[in-house]
C-alpha positions as CSV (number, residue, x, y, z in Angstrom):
1,M,21.4,34.0,-10.0
2,L,24.5,34.4,-12.2
3,M,22.2,34.2,-15.3
4,M,20.4,37.4,-14.2
5,V,23.7,39.2,-13.7
6,I,25.8,38.1,-16.7
7,G,23.2,36.7,-19.1
8,L,22.3,33.3,-20.2
9,A,24.6,33.1,-23.2
10,T,27.7,34.1,-21.2
11,L,26.8,31.7,-18.4
12,E,26.4,28.8,-20.9
13,K,29.8,29.5,-22.4
14,I,31.4,29.5,-18.9
15,E,29.6,26.3,-17.9
16,E,30.6,24.7,-21.2
17,Q,34.2,25.6,-20.6
18,L,34.2,24.2,-17.0
19,E,32.2,21.1,-17.9
20,K,34.9,19.9,-20.3
21,T,36.8,18.9,-17.1
22,G,33.7,18.0,-15.1
23,K,34.2,20.9,-12.7
24,I,30.7,22.2,-12.8
25,S,29.3,18.7,-12.0
26,A,31.8,18.3,-9.2
27,L,30.8,21.7,-7.7
28,K,27.1,20.9,-7.9
29,G,27.7,17.6,-6.2
30,Y,29.7,19.1,-3.4
31,L,27.1,21.8,-2.9
32,V,24.3,19.3,-2.9
33,N,26.1,17.2,-0.2
34,L,26.8,20.3,1.9
35,K,23.1,21.3,1.7
36,R,22.0,17.8,2.6
37,S,24.3,17.8,5.7
38,R,23.1,21.2,6.7
39,N,19.4,20.4,6.3
40,Q,19.9,17.2,8.3
41,A,21.5,19.1,11.2
42,A,19.0,21.9,11.1
43,H,15.8,20.0,10.8
44,T,16.2,17.3,13.4
45,H,13.3,17.4,15.9
46,T,13.2,13.8,17.2
47,K,14.1,13.6,20.8
48,G,16.2,10.6,22.0
49,T,18.1,10.1,18.7
50,L,21.7,10.7,18.1
51,T,22.8,12.9,15.3
52,T,26.1,12.3,13.6
53,Y,28.2,15.0,12.0
54,D,31.1,14.9,9.7
55,A,34.5,15.2,11.3
56,P,36.0,18.7,11.1
57,S,38.8,17.5,8.8
58,K,36.2,16.2,6.3
59,T,34.2,19.4,6.5
60,K,37.4,21.4,5.9
61,Y,38.4,19.2,3.0
62,N,34.9,19.7,1.4
63,F,35.1,23.5,1.9
64,D,38.6,23.5,0.4
65,R,37.3,21.6,-2.7
66,I,34.3,24.0,-3.1
67,Y,36.6,27.0,-2.7
68,A,39.0,25.7,-5.4
69,L,36.1,25.2,-7.8
70,L,34.6,28.6,-7.0
71,T,38.0,30.2,-7.6
72,E,38.1,28.6,-11.1
73,L,34.5,29.8,-11.7
74,D,35.6,33.3,-10.7
75,A,38.6,33.1,-13.1
76,E,36.3,32.2,-16.0
77,L,34.0,35.1,-15.0
78,Q,36.9,37.4,-15.1
79,R,38.1,36.0,-18.4
80,H,34.6,36.9,-19.8
81,N,34.8,40.4,-18.3
82,C,31.9,39.7,-15.9
């Protein structure tokens, strides 16, 4: 989605900058885990089974990590005047 807004070349520069510290990979990993947890909770149709959920503290921790990485991504976007 960002590529359509800021262009492929700019997005690649931003990703390259953030990948030097592994932050893009970390963000993708956190988002994949969040999506997996969400899908597991949303698509459970089996009666008689127990569903487990992450503790609120773990969920908050994950959201805090995602927020920090999104803030850094935003700073890079601002640096590139996007």
